[in-house]
C-alpha positions in Angstrom: -5.5 38.0 -3.0 -6.2 34.1 -3.4 -4.0 31.6 -2.0 -4.4 27.9 -1.7 -3.6 25.7 1.4 -2.9 22.0 0.5 -3.2 19.3 3.0 0.0 16.9 3.0 -0.2 13.7 1.1 1.7 10.7 1.7 2.2 6.8 0.2 3.4 3.7 1.8 3.4 0.1 1.5 1.1 -1.9 3.7 2.8 -3.4 6.8 0.0 -4.1 9.3 0.6 -1.1 11.1 -1.6 1.9 11.2 -0.1 4.8 9.0 -1.2 8.6 9.2 -0.6 11.6 7.5 -1.3 15.3 8.9 -0.7 18.8 8.4 -0.2 21.1 5.4 2.4 21.5 2.8 2.8 25.1 4.2 0.8 27.4 6.0 3.1 30.5 5.2 2.7 32.4 2.0 4.5 35.7 0.6 2.4 38.1 -1.2 3.8 41.5 -2.6 6.8 40.9 -0.3 4.7 40.4 2.9 4.6 37.1 4.8 1.4 35.9 5.8 0.3 32.8 8.1 -2.9 30.8 7.9 -4.3 29.3 11.2 -7.5 27.9 12.0 -7.1 24.5 9.8 -6.5 21.1 10.4 -6.0 17.9 8.3 -5.3 14.3 9.0 -6.0 10.7 7.9 -5.3 7.6 9.1 -5.4 3.9 8.2 -4.0 0.4 8.3 -5.2 -1.6 5.2 -4.5 -1.1 1.6 -6.3 2.0 0.0 -6.7 5.6 0.0 -7.9 7.7 2.7 -8.9 11.4 2.4 -6.9 13.9 4.6 -10.0 16.5 4.6 -9.3 20.0 5.6 -11.3 21.2 8.5 -11.9 24.6 10.3 -12.1 28.1 9.1 -9.0 29.9 7.6 -7.7 32.8 9.7 -5.0 34.9 7.8 -2.4 36.9 9.6 0.3 39.5 9.1 2.2 38.9 12.2 -0.2 39.7 14.9 -2.7 41.3 12.9 -5.7 39.4 11.3 -6.2 40.4 7.5 -8.5 37.2 6.6 -10.8 39.7 4.6 -8.2 40.5 2.2 -7.9 36.8 1.1 -9.9 34.2 -0.8 -8.4 31.1 0.9 -8.9 27.9 -0.9 -8.2 24.3 0.2 -7.2 21.0 -1.3 -7.4 18.0 0.5 -4.6 15.6 0.6 -4.6 11.6 0.6 -2.9 8.7 2.5 -2.2 6.0 0.0 -1.4 2.5 1.5 -0.2 0.0 -1.3 -0.8 -3.7 -1.5 2.1 -5.8 -0.9 3.3 -7.7 -4.0 3.9 -11.2 -3.2 4.7 -14.0 -5.6 4.0 -17.8 -4.5 6.2 -20.2 -7.0 5.8 -24.0 -6.8 9.1 -25.9 -7.3 10.6 -26.8 -10.6 12.1 -30.3 -10.6 13.3 -33.1 -12.7 14.6 -36.7 -12.4 15.6 -39.9 -14.7 12.4 -42.0 -15.3 12.2 -44.7 -12.8 8.4 -45.4 -12.7 7.8 -43.6 -9.7 6.1 -40.1 -9.3 8.0 -36.8 -9.1 6.6 -34.6 -6.6 7.8 -31.6 -4.8 5.9 -29.8 -2.2 8.0 -26.6 -1.8 6.6 -23.4 -2.5 8.6 -20.2 -2.3 7.3 -16.7 -1.1 8.9 -14.0 -3.2 8.5 -10.2 -3.7 7.6 -8.2 -0.7 6.4 -11.1 0.9 3.7 -11.3 3.7 3.5 -8.9 6.8 4.8 -10.9 10.1 1.9 -13.0 11.5 -0.1 -13.1 8.0 0.6 -15.8 5.1 -0.9 -18.5 3.4 -1.1 -22.3 3.2 -0.7 -24.3 0.0 -1.5 -27.8 -1.3 0.8 -28.8 -3.8 -0.8 -31.4 -6.4 1.5 -31.5 -9.1 2.7 -34.9 -10.1 5.0 -36.3 -13.2 5.2 -40.2 -13.6 5.7 -40.7 -17.5 8.5 -39.4 -19.6 7.6 -35.5 -20.5 6.8 -32.4 -18.6 3.8 -30.7 -16.6 3.0 -27.9 -14.4 3.6 -28.2 -10.6 0.2 -27.3 -9.6 -0.8 -25.9 -6.3 -3.8 -24.1 -4.8 -3.4 -21.6 -1.8 -5.5 -20.2 0.8 -4.6 -17.2 3.1 -4.3 -17.9 6.6 -7.1 -16.5 9.2 -6.3 -12.7 9.8 -4.6 -12.1 6.4 -6.8 -9.8 4.0 -6.7 -10.5 0.4 -7.2 -6.9 -0.2 -3.8 -5.9 1.2 -2.1 -8.1 -1.1 -1.4 -8.4 -4.9 -0.6 -12.3 -5.0 0.9 -13.9 -8.4 0.8 -17.5 -8.5 3.6 -19.2 -10.6 3.7 -22.8 -11.1 6.8 -24.7 -11.5 7.6 -27.3 -14.0 8.4 -31.3 -13.8 10.6 -32.8 -16.4 
């Protein structure tokens, strides 16, 4: 007989803490009305940063029917699982603002953090350089820099510039 033992998989969003997955989808199989169990295998994966980690099946499969070992009656295949830690989606949006022409530049240094946001203790700083003095419109331009300890690979950052008019 042939059976396939599959390691568990899991998916979660990055939150700055270690995540893990272990074990199997099932270690019990029914073949021709008999219930068999598989022992002797292990599988686990852990990670903190966004990415995919393999939960590799290790060990030697032992198939039992009750207390009796019947491994020689089986071809036991294994499939690795995976732990997927997804990036957080963050949107940085500079302010949209307007005023009546008075000859003085229109500026607004506000930047809103949206989407999933940053994990506690992580983030970014920004420098808003947009300005509108004459009648018309322009983008509220800005640049950002990630704070120390904030890894770019854990985030999918979208920058959206507001508008002055």
